[in-house]
N, C-alpha and C positions, 0 to 999 in steps of 0.2 A: 460834895455837891457843887456843881458849877451852874451859873446862870447865863442864859443866852437869849437870843431873839431871832425869830423867823423873818426872813426878808420879805415875806408877803405883807408885812406891816407897811412897806414902802413901794413895792413894785411887783409886777407880774407880766411876763415871766422873768426869772433871774437870768441875766446874760453876763458874760465876762466883763463887759464895760460897766454894767450896773454894780457888779460885785467889787470892781476896782474902786468905785466911789463909796459904796456902802461899808466895806470892811473897816476902813479907818474911822468912819462915823460911829459904827457899832462899838469899836474899841474906845472911842472918846466918851461914849455914854456910860462906860464902866462895865460893860458886859465882857465876859471872857469866852463867849461861845457865839457862833453864828450858825443858823440852820438854813440849808439850801433846799427849796422846793424843786422837785424834778418834774415839772409839767411836761417837758419834752426831754428826751435824752440827748438832744442836739443843741440846746440853748447855751450850754457852757463848754468852754475849753477846760477840761478837768485838770490838766497839768498846770495850765496858767492859773486856774482858780485855786489849786492847792498852794501854789507859790504866793498868791495874794493873801490868802488866809494865814499861811505860816509867817509871812513877813510882818503881818499885823499882830502876831502873837495870840491868835485866836484858835480855839478848838472848833470842830465842825461836826455837824450831823446833817442828815438829809431826810426829807419826807416825800412820800409818794403822792401822786395826784391820780386817783382812780376814776377814769372817765368811762363812758358807756362801752368802749371797746376794750376795757381792761377789767376783767371780772373773772375771778378764779372759780366761781361756782355757777356760771351762766349755763342755761340749758344748751346753748350753741357751743359745740366743742371748739370752733374756730375762735370764739371770743375768749374762751378759757385759755387757749394756747397763746392768744395775744396778751392776755394778762400775765401769764407766766413769763413770756419773753420780756415784757416790760419790767417786771420785778427783777429778773435776772440781770438785765441791763442796769437797773437802778442800784443793785448790789455792786456791780462793777464800778459804777460812777461814784458811789459812796467811798469805796476803797481808794479810788484814784484821787479823790479830794482829800484823803487822809483821815476820813471819818470812820467811826465804828458803829454808830447807831443809824439804822434806816427805819423810819416809823411811819405810821398812818394806818388807814383801814385796808390792810393787806388781806382782803378777802372778796370784796364785791364793789361794784360801781357805786359811788356816792350818789344818793338820790333814787336808787332803784329799790323800791319797796314792794313787797308782795305778801300775800297770805300763804301760810304754810300749814299743812297738817303735821301731826307728830311724825308720820312716816317720811314726809318730804323734808322736814328739818333734819331727821336722822340721815337721809340720803345726802343732803347738801353738806352736812357736817363731815360725813365720811369722805366726800370728794375734797373738801377743804383740808382735812387733816392729811390726806395723801399729798396734796399739792404743797401745803406748808412744810411737810417733812422734806420734800425735795428742795424747796427754797432754803430752809434752815440749814440743810447739809451743804448747799452751795455757799451760803453766807459764812458758815463756819470755816470753810476752806479758804475764804477770802478775808478773814479777820473782821467780819461784820456781824452785828447782832440785829435782829428784827424785833420791832415793837408793834404789837397789834393794838390799834386804837378802837375802842368801842365808840359807836356813833349813836345819836339819839334816834328815837323811833320814826322820826320824820325823814331820816336819811338812809336808814336800813332797817330790815326786820331780822337780821341775823345775829349781830354782836352789839348788844345795847348796854351791857353793864360790865364793870370790871370783872365780876364773877364769870360772865360769859367768856371773856378773853382768857382768864386764868384756866377755865375748863379746857379750852382749846390747847393752851400751852401744855397742860398736863397730858392730854391725849397725844400730842406730837412728841413730847418727851425729849426735846432738844435744848441744850444749854444756850444755843444761839437764838432762841425764841423767848420773848418776854412780852410785857404789857406796857403800852403807852397810855397814860391817863390824860384826858383832856377835861379840864374843869368845866368848860362850857357844856359838854355833853353830860358829864356827871351831874351837873346841877339840875338837869332835866330828869335823868333816869335813876340816880341813886337816892335812896331814902336818907343816907348819911354818907357823904363823900369821904369824910375822914375814916369812918369805920370800914368802908369799902377798900380804901388804900391800905389800911393796916391789915385787913384780912388777906389782901393779895401778897403782902410781905415782899419776899425776895423776887417775886415775878415782876414787880414794877421796875422798869429800866429807864423810863423817860416820862416827863410830865410836860404838858402844854398848859400854861396858866393863862386864862382869859376871862374877860368880864362875862356875866351871865346874860 
């Protein structure tokens, strides 16, 4: 296990100049990992970023930022296509940075909540499984693993628990797809966070630890 920190602690968005300043600071704090949020695919020079991270002896992962125009299950096909294009670009960016894990709510826009019937949930799940299958195959070809992050009920109505995320991973059936646990969301949604993590077992690939 390695311990790192997400640069959202200090700045947004993460640029090449900010990374040049933050990487040695992160190392000096005793971390051995740095996580790069990909708010836009144009904020960082990935080759330069990889060199900065490598020169500071750090490992790296990346996380997605799912806005209103990045949604893999939106009723509008154009928004679904935009979401797919963004994740594909984020996979490329993660690989270019030298990372292996790309994590976050890789399913829907953060903050989009809606009511679903059982049939609507099944339909959205089918769409998501198809799209995640395509993304996982692309990620595998680029040496990247995806981690699905459950969010609390105030930020999505689709994937709220670790169990929800594991069920998706099982349906997709790709070794390039796993679960990212965030203790902030788990504190809201899980009856027992430790039990949820233990039940997920090998599907857990990445953890965000934060205050409740």
